[in-house]
C-alpha positions in Angstrom: 20.6 -24.1 -5.7 21.8 -22.5 -8.4 18.7 -22.9 -10.9 16.1 -21.9 -8.3 18.2 -18.7 -8.2 18.4 -18.2 -11.9 14.6 -18.5 -12.0 13.7 -15.9 -9.1 16.0 -13.3 -11.0 14.6 -14.0 -14.3 11.5 -14.0 -13.0 12.0 -9.9 -11.4 14.2 -9.3 -14.4 17.4 -8.3 -12.4 20.6 -7.6 -13.9 22.7 -8.6 -12.0 23.0 -10.3 -8.3 26.4 -9.8 -6.4 27.4 -12.5 -4.0 30.4 -11.1 -1.3 32.1 -13.4 1.1 35.3 -12.9 2.6 36.0 -15.0 5.3 39.1 -13.4 6.9 36.5 -10.7 7.6 33.5 -12.8 7.9 31.1 -10.7 5.6 28.7 -12.8 3.6 26.7 -10.0 1.3 24.3 -9.7 -1.3 24.2 -7.0 -3.9 21.3 -6.9 -6.3 21.0 -4.9 -9.1 18.2 -4.3 -10.4 17.9 -2.2 -13.3 20.3 0.3 -14.6 18.4 1.6 -17.5 18.1 5.3 -16.3 21.5 5.0 -14.6 23.5 3.1 -11.9 21.6 1.5 -9.1 21.5 3.0 -6.3 19.9 1.7 -2.7 20.8 1.3 0.7 22.3 -1.4 2.5 20.8 -3.2 5.3 22.3 -5.5 8.0 20.2 -7.6 9.7 20.5 -11.4 10.7 18.4 -13.4 8.2 17.8 -16.7 9.4 18.9 -18.2 5.7 20.9 -17.0 3.1 17.8 -17.6 1.1 15.7 -15.2 3.0 18.4 -12.7 2.4 18.4 -13.1 -1.3 14.3 -12.5 -1.3 14.6 -9.3 0.2 17.7 -8.3 -1.4 15.8 -8.6 -5.0 12.6 -7.4 -3.5 14.1 -4.1 -2.1 15.9 -3.5 -5.1 13.1 -3.9 -7.5 11.0 -1.3 -4.9 14.3 1.4 -5.7 13.6 0.9 -9.4 10.0 2.2 -9.0 10.8 4.9 -7.1 13.8 6.2 -9.0 11.8 5.9 -11.9 8.9 8.0 -10.2 10.8 10.3 -8.7 12.1 11.5 -11.9 16.1 10.7 -11.5 18.4 9.7 -13.4 18.9 6.6 -11.3 18.4 2.6 -11.3 17.4 0.6 -8.9 19.7 -1.8 -6.7 20.3 -3.2 -2.7 22.6 -4.8 -0.7 22.4 -6.6 2.1 24.9 -8.2 5.0 24.2 -11.1 6.6 25.2 -10.7 10.7 23.5 -8.9 13.4 24.5 -5.3 13.1 24.7 -5.3 16.8 27.2 -7.4 17.6 29.2 -8.9 14.3 29.9 -5.3 12.7 33.5 -4.5 12.3 35.6 -1.8 10.7 37.3 -4.4 8.5 33.6 -6.2 7.6 32.5 -2.7 6.6 35.6 -1.9 4.3 35.9 -5.5 2.8 31.8 -4.6 1.6 33.8 -0.9 0.6 35.7 -3.7 -2.0 32.9 -5.4 -3.4 31.1 -2.4 -4.0 34.3 -0.6 -5.8 34.6 -3.8 -7.7 31.4 -3.0 -9.3 33.0 0.1 -11.2 30.1 2.7 -10.2 27.3 0.2 -11.7 26.0 0.0 -7.5 25.8 3.1 -5.0 25.5 2.0 -1.8 24.0 4.3 1.2 22.7 3.8 4.7 19.6 1.6 5.5 18.7 -0.3 8.1 20.9 -1.9 10.8 23.7 0.9 9.3 24.8 4.5 10.0 26.2 7.1 8.8 29.5 6.4 10.5 29.5 3.4 8.8 29.0 5.0 5.7 32.4 6.4 6.5 34.4 3.3 6.6 32.9 1.5 3.4 34.0 5.7 1.7 37.4 4.1 2.4 37.4 2.0 -0.2 35.2 3.2 -2.9 33.4 6.8 -3.9 30.8 5.1 -4.9 28.9 5.6 -1.4 25.9 8.5 -0.6 24.2 9.4 2.8 27.8 10.8 4.8 27.9 13.5 7.5 27.8 16.8 6.1 31.5 17.4 7.3 32.3 15.0 4.3 30.5 16.7 1.8 27.4 14.7 2.3 23.8 15.9 2.9 23.6 14.2 6.4 20.3 13.1 7.9 17.4 12.5 4.8 14.8 11.8 8.0 14.3 15.6 7.5 13.5 15.8 3.7 11.7 12.2 4.2 9.2 14.0 5.6 8.8 16.9 4.1 7.7 14.5 1.3 5.6 13.1 3.3 4.2 16.2 4.6 3.6 17.6 1.0 2.1 14.2 -0.8 -0.6 13.9 2.5 -1.6 17.9 1.1 -2.0 16.4 -2.5 -3.8 13.6 -1.2 -6.3 15.9 0.6 -6.7 18.3 -2.1 -8.0 15.3 -4.4 -10.1 13.6 -2.5 -11.4 16.3 0.0 -10.4 19.6 -1.9 -9.1 20.8 1.4 -5.7 22.8 1.1 -5.1 23.9 4.6 -4.2 21.3 7.2 -5.5 23.3 10.1 -8.0 21.3 12.6 -7.4 17.8 10.2 -6.9 14.4 12.3 -3.9 12.7 11.2 -2.8 9.5 13.0 0.8 8.9 12.7 1.8 5.1 13.7 5.5 5.3 15.1 7.9 7.9 15.7 11.2 7.4 14.7 13.5 10.3 13.0 10.6 10.5 10.3 7.8 10.6 12.1 9.8 12.6 14.6 9.9 15.6 11.8 6.6 15.0 10.5 5.1 15.8 13.6 6.9 19.5 13.2 5.6 19.8 10.1 1.8 18.8 10.9 2.2 21.0 14.6 2.9 24.3 12.0 0.1 23.6 10.2 -2.4 23.3 13.3 -3.4 19.8 12.4 -5.0 17.7 15.3 -2.2 14.6 16.0 -3.5 10.8 17.3 -0.3 8.7 18.0 1.3 5.5 18.6 4.5 3.9 19.3 6.1 0.8 20.7 8.4 2.9 22.2 7.4 4.4 25.0 10.1 7.2 25.4 9.9 8.4 21.8 5.8 8.7 22.3 6.6 11.1 25.4 9.0 12.7 23.1 6.5 13.6 21.0 3.5 14.5 23.5 5.7 16.9 25.0 7.1 18.5 21.8 3.7 17.9 19.7 0.8 17.8 21.6 0.1 14.3 20.2 -2.6 12.5 21.9 -1.8 9.1 22.8 -4.1 6.1 21.6 -3.5 2.2 21.5 -2.3 0.7 18.2 -5.8 -1.4 17.1 -7.4 2.7 18.6 -5.8 4.4 16.1 -6.2 1.9 12.9 -9.8 2.8 13.5 -10.2 6.3 14.8 -12.2 8.7 12.3 -9.4 10.1 10.8 -8.3 12.3 7.7 -5.3 10.9 7.4 -4.2 7.1 9.1 -0.2 7.9 8.5 1.8 4.5 8.7 5.2 5.3 9.7 7.1 2.1 11.2 6.3 -1.4 9.8 5.0 -2.5 6.8 2.0 -4.8 5.7 -0.1 -2.7 8.3 -2.6 -2.6 5.6 -4.4 -5.4 5.5 -8.3 -7.3 5.2 -8.4 -7.2 8.7 -7.6 -3.4 9.1 -8.8 -1.9 5.8 -12.6 -3.5 7.5 -11.8 -1.0 10.8 -10.7 1.9 8.7 -12.6 5.0 8.4 -9.5 7.4 7.1 -9.8 9.0 4.2 -6.6 9.4 3.0 -3.3 6.8 4.0 -0.2 8.6 3.5 2.9 7.7 5.5 7.0 6.8 5.5 7.0 3.4 6.0 8.0 0.6 3.3 5.5 -2.2 1.9 2.3 -0.8 3.7 0.1 -3.2 1.8 0.3 -7.0 2.7 -0.4 -7.6 -0.6 -0.6 -4.9 -3.2 -2.4 -5.9 -5.9 -5.2 -7.2 -3.7 -5.3 -4.8 -0.6 -5.2 -1.1 -3.0 -8.1 -2.9 -4.7 -9.8 -3.1 -1.5 -9.1 0.4 -0.5 -9.9 1.9 -3.5 -13.3 0.0 -3.6 -14.0 1.4 0.3 -12.8 5.2 -1.1 -10.0 5.3 1.1 -7.2 6.9 -0.9 -3.8 5.3 -0.8 -0.6 7.4 -1.3 1.9 4.7 -3.0 4.7 4.8 -0.3 7.5 4.6 -2.8 6.3 7.9 -4.3 5.6 9.2 -1.0 8.5 8.4 0.8 11.3 9.1 -2.2 12.6 12.1 -0.5 15.4 10.8 1.2 16.4 8.8 -2.0 16.0 12.4 -3.6 18.2 14.1 -0.8 20.9 11.5 -1.2 21.3 11.3 -4.7 21.9 15.1 -4.9 25.2 14.1 -3.1 26.3 12.5 -6.4 26.0 16.4 -8.1 27.3 17.6 -5.0 25.0 18.4 -2.7 22.6 21.5 -2.8 20.3 21.6 0.0 18.1 24.6 -1.7 18.0 21.9 -5.1 17.2 18.8 -2.8 14.4 20.7 -0.8 12.8 21.8 -4.5 12.9 18.6 -5.6 10.9 16.8 -2.3 8.5 19.5 -2.7 7.6 18.3 -6.4 6.3 15.1 -4.9 2.9 16.8 -4.7 2.9 17.5 -8.6 4.1 13.8 -9.3 1.3 12.8 -6.9 -0.8 14.5 -8.4 -0.2 12.6 -11.9 -0.7 9.5 -10.4 -4.1 10.3 -9.0 -5.6 12.1 -12.3 -3.8 8.8 -14.4 -5.6 6.3 -11.5 -8.7 8.2 -11.8 -9.0 8.6 -15.7 -8.2 4.7 -16.5 -10.2 3.4 -13.6 -7.3 1.6 -11.8 -5.8 1.9 -8.1 -3.2 4.4 -7.3 -0.5 1.7 -6.6 -1.4 0.9 -10.6 -1.3 3.7 -11.7 2.1 5.1 -10.2 3.6 1.4 -11.3 2.8 1.9 -14.7 4.2 5.6 -15.2 7.2 4.5 -13.4 7.5 1.5 -16.1 6.7 3.6 -18.9 9.2 6.5 -17.8 12.2 3.5 -17.9 10.7 1.5 -21.4 10.7 5.2 -23.2 14.6 5.6 -21.8 15.1 2.0 -23.0 13.9 2.4 -26.4 15.4 6.5 -27.0 18.7 4.7 -25.8 18.9 2.2 -28.8 
């Protein structure tokens, strides 16, 4: 078993993997620290009923590596990390379990900073904060930034504008057709931005009540999931599940741009990014366009400044323009370009610090 873990960790170049076990509270968690070249590893903690420890480890390793790239391309002085707590958030979560996790975070002396993720809430972060200060994404009342979804949605919106400018030479969203898949908090706030600009919004959500809300508030035109994927859209915006872009769906797509907040939108990154490139569909790398939430919580580390956070998020437009130019110049996919630029920044810092 150990050999397998070491092989896996060395393959992904992780610096440290911490197994957190506390029988008295029932805590079983994994903290994965991928890279701290640019600064302490910041990344959310998710609670999920993983079927096996192996499945939890794979998720922690994959997500933490993604955070390294996200922080680097967003020009933040942060590395990548992620934590997973094994358990059902609806039945296994307790104050003592969360505080026990906080103790493990504290034992890392600031090398890892945690935040809210799937299965966790701002309220949960307050319990973790009772044991460690290495927590972001807390309530405004406690000196935090509150809900990061508003700025994540703003980042997706400016990212769409960058892609449309580069791909179609369009600067206004008026009368453009945008299809949104998933109306969680980010999808909801994205609608608000798009409606202000006069875009025509199509949408699908598995949850009818969420769909009803955006139909009533923003005039979203409801369609089935299959219709949404094959509609003649200017922008298709996946804001729900990952792996939605794959050979089967790419065949049906008629959009010019894919720009959404969901993580891991491509089922298989190298294959699907090349398929999109050959079909002349501009893919906006998900970890770049959805970095607004990370920028928002990162701001808490210096004392939260709403204007500064918003200014940084609006800068996603220029980060993407650089990626699009680099991709075009080197005849590679936008995802390859983003990865190479993120890696270059880390390499340059590593050499400079030595």
